[in-house]
C-alpha positions in Angstrom: 111.1 124.9 83.7 108.9 127.9 82.8 105.2 127.9 83.6 104.5 127.6 79.9 106.7 124.6 79.6 105.0 123.0 82.6 101.6 123.5 81.0 102.8 121.9 77.8 104.2 118.9 79.7 100.9 118.4 81.5 98.9 118.4 78.3 101.4 115.8 77.0 100.6 113.5 79.9 103.5 114.3 82.1 104.1 116.6 85.0 106.7 119.4 85.0 109.2 116.9 86.5 108.6 114.3 83.8 106.3 112.0 85.9 103.1 110.7 84.3 100.0 112.8 85.4 97.4 111.3 87.7 95.0 111.1 84.7 97.5 109.0 82.7 98.2 106.7 85.7 94.5 106.3 86.3 93.8 105.4 82.7 96.6 102.8 82.8 95.3 101.4 86.1 91.9 101.1 84.6 93.4 98.9 82.0 95.0 96.6 84.5 98.4 98.3 85.0 99.2 97.5 88.6 102.4 99.6 88.6 100.4 102.7 87.6 97.9 102.1 90.5 100.8 101.6 92.9 102.3 104.9 91.6 99.0 106.7 92.4 98.9 105.2 95.9 102.5 106.2 96.6 101.9 109.7 95.2 98.8 110.4 97.3 98.8 108.1 100.4 100.4 110.6 102.8 98.0 113.4 101.9 94.9 111.1 102.1 96.1 109.7 105.4 96.6 113.3 106.8 93.1 114.3 105.7 91.6 111.1 107.3 93.6 111.7 110.5 92.3 115.2 110.8 88.8 114.0 110.2 88.8 110.9 112.5 91.4 112.0 115.0 92.4 108.4 115.5 95.4 106.8 113.7 93.7 103.4 113.3 90.5 104.8 111.9 92.6 107.1 109.6 94.5 104.1 108.3 91.3 102.1 107.7 89.8 105.1 105.9 92.9 105.6 103.8 92.8 101.9 102.8 89.1 102.1 101.9 89.8 105.2 99.8 92.3 103.4 97.7 90.1 100.3 97.5 87.3 102.5 96.2 89.7 104.1 93.7 90.8 100.6 92.5 87.2 99.4 92.1 86.1 102.5 90.3 89.2 103.0 88.1 87.4 101.2 85.2 84.7 103.8 85.1 87.0 106.7 84.8 86.2 108.8 81.7 88.3 112.0 82.3 
């Protein structure tokens, strides 16, 4: 896929590989779509955990912070306006 095709796909709500964008998933999650929220978690959990682990330098604290991050996202999804 060319860069131009990728840009068109993203504006249509999908990534270059045909997956829904984070924005589309967050909007769906804000309207109660649990599968969309689960997709967001699966898409980002490893990166969020890695950032938390670098910050806290303790796996247990990093797991707790990762969980809190996604709980905050879930609680705030309804206020998303992007």
